N, C-alpha and C positions, 0 to 999 in steps of 0.2 A: 207671592203675592208677584205680577211684573213690574216691571219701573210704568207704572202707566201714571204719567204727573210728573215724573221727570222730568229736567230739560234734553238730556239723550232722548226722551220718549218722546220726547214735542217738538225736536227739529227734523229723527224719526220722518212719524206720521204726519205733521201737520196741526193735532190734537183729531184725527182722527181716529178712533176707534174699534176693532177690529175681536170677531168675536171673544177669544181666547179674553180680549182687556174687560170686556162686557160681564165675562164668568167671573173675574179675578174682584173685578169693582163689586161683583153685584155682590159675592160673598162678604168681603171685606166692610162690606156699610155696616148687613145684613147684622155676620156677628158684633159689627157697634154697635146694632141698631139694639140688639138683644140687652145687648152689656148697660142701656143704659136709658132702657124703659123702664123699672122699678122706681128710678130715681125723677126721672119723668114724669112717672105718673104721683107720686109722693108730692112732690114737687106742685104741680100743674093742681092739685088737689085743696093744693095750701096744709099738707099735712107733714109737713118739714119742717121740722123746732129750731136744728144744729146749721147755723151754717157758719163758714169759716167767718176770723174776727176780719170785720171791714176794715175794708182798706180807703184812707179817705183819697180822692183822686188830687185834693186840692195841694196834699201835699207832693205829688209827685211832678217834678216836674217837665216836659215831651224831651223830646233832642231837640239843641240847636244850632244847630249847622248850618252848612253852607247846602247840605245837601236836602236833609229835610226843608228846610225856607222850600227849596226851587222844588218838590215834591207835592209841598198844598199845592204856590203859588199854582205849578200848571192843573192838576187836580181842581181850585175855586174858579181856570179857565177855560179849563173843557167840558165840567160836569156841572151838573143844577144843583144848585142847596141842598136837597135833599141826601142827594148824592152824596155830597162834601161832608153833610154829618154824618149819613152813613157808614163812610171811609175812615173818621175822625173816631166812632166810637169803638169801630173794631179792633183800631191800635188802644186803644184807652180797656174793652172787654178782652183780649192781649192780651196786655202787657196785666189788667188786674188781676186773673187768671193766673199767668207765670208768677207776677208777687208772691200772691197764695200760696202755689203750690213750691214755692221754694223753687221754684227750676231755671237757668240758669238762660239769658239769652240775649242776643247783641240788639239792645233798645232800637238803636240805629238804625237798624237792617230793617226788624221790624215796623219801625215806624215810612220808610219808604212804600214797603209791602203791602201795608195794609194801605196808605194813601194810592198806591197803583193797580189794586188788586181788580177792580174795576173799570181802568182808562180803556179797556177796550171793547165799551161802547159806545167812548167818546171822538170827538175828533179826529185826525188827523190815524189815531188805531183804533178805528171801528170801520174802521176798509179788512173785510177777509184777504186773504190768502191762498192759495195751496199751501204757503211754508207752513202759517197764522191763522186757519181754518177757522179755530178755538179764541174765544175772548182772549181767555187768559193769558196764551201766548202773545196778545198782542198790549198786551200789560206786562208782562212779563217785558217786552222788549222796551218797552218805555224805561223800564228802569232798571236797564241792564243802559241803553243810556246816559238816560242823567247823571248812573255811577259814574261808567265813564269818564262822563261830564267833570266829573269833580275828584276822581283820579280813586278807588277805592281798587283792591285790588280787586282781580276777578273772581277768585272763591266767595269775599262777603258782596261781590252783583250777584251770582252766581245763586247762593241763600233767598235774598232779597227775593229771586225772580224763583226760584223757583218753591217759596210757600205763595209767588200769585199759581206759579202752574199745578203745581197742590192742591190749591182749593175747595174744590169741586169736586174731590174727587169720592166723597161723601164715610170715609173715614184718612186721616193722618195718622200716624206712627211717630212713634218720636224718637226712632232710626229713622225719620224721612228729613229729621234738620227741626231742633225745639225753635226758629221760630214760622217754618210752616206745620208743624205741631199745633202752636199757642192760635197762630191768625184763623187756618181751619174752625179750630172751638168759638176765637172770638166773633164769626161772618154769622154761627152755626147763634151764638148766643143772641146778637143784636138782630135777625134777620127770622129767628123761629122761638127765641126762647132756651136753647138747648143749651149745656152748662150752667144756665144759671141758678143753681142749687150751688154751683161747686164759689156762689160771693153772694157773701154780706147783701138780704137789699138794698142797704141805704146804700152800697155800692154802686152798684145798679141805678137805682133811679139818682145819684151825686154825675152818673158818664150822661142819659137821660138830661139833667136840668143845665148842664154844662152844651150837650149838642144834640136838640131839641129833635122828634118823631120828622116835624114837618110834617107832607101829603109821602111817606114814604109808603103807606099801606096801598093807594091808590097807585102809586107808578115802577114800581121798585120792578114786582113780580109781569106787570104786562113787560117793562123791557127788557127782564130776563126769556121770556117766554119765546118776545120775537126772535132773541138771542137765536134761542132753541132751535123752535120753530124753520132756522133760513140755516141751520147747520145741522140735520138728523143726526150723523155719525159723530157727534160732535159730546161730552161725556156731556155739556146743562143739556141736551135732549135726553140724554139720558136721565138725567137723576126727575126731570122732574115727568118723565112715564115711566119707567121701574121703579127708583129709588123715594117717592111721594114726596118731593122737592115741595113741589107748589103745594100741598096741604101745608107741609107745617109750614109754611111760609101764609095762608091766609086762615092760618089755626096760630097764628104769634099769640100771644100776651101783650106783646104793648099796644098802647093802644095812644 
């Protein structure tokens, strides 16, 4: 796999894909889909009978730091309500997947990345530049600026930013960073129901009870599609056209 999705690649490319990047993305995403297909079919048909033990989100406390509070404030100021709840659910699903698997992760990094992962659609972050054509780079830059204001070490800030730049890759490996791995799965769980089989349904319902869907079904896909169509050389357009992302979103089980 080439370095598509890393900060180094983002800075070098501005988010624009070369042919070799497209081939690498397609291969990795296809392999991931093949691995997930049996679990997806069994879960969607209601045939799954065994789940991991439930994790009660009410028993978990999100990070209460200056950076975490600032991330939520910026999200609520710039994004519509459905996106606020989507971003918060992304955090909770990502964290619950990490808790259920026993995977180590930095909770504050995961929180800031989750809340900033779609900021590239909104406010001052929505303006594309040659250095940040892809919306994920603009969201990553927002997270880097926030982290710098709150005194994070550069390596930690870059982990949050890279979780954001990776999340539209179609497949993210553990070697890409634990927070990036978990957050991409949290995003897909929320928008398409992927990886829901890795959580007890009671845990999933508890997250939706805390952060309702609102009008996400009507608003999220048009927002993503406009961005993808405006930037046909970026991964959003590639995911829509070649990886079936739009179909996954439209077939989401969440109502």
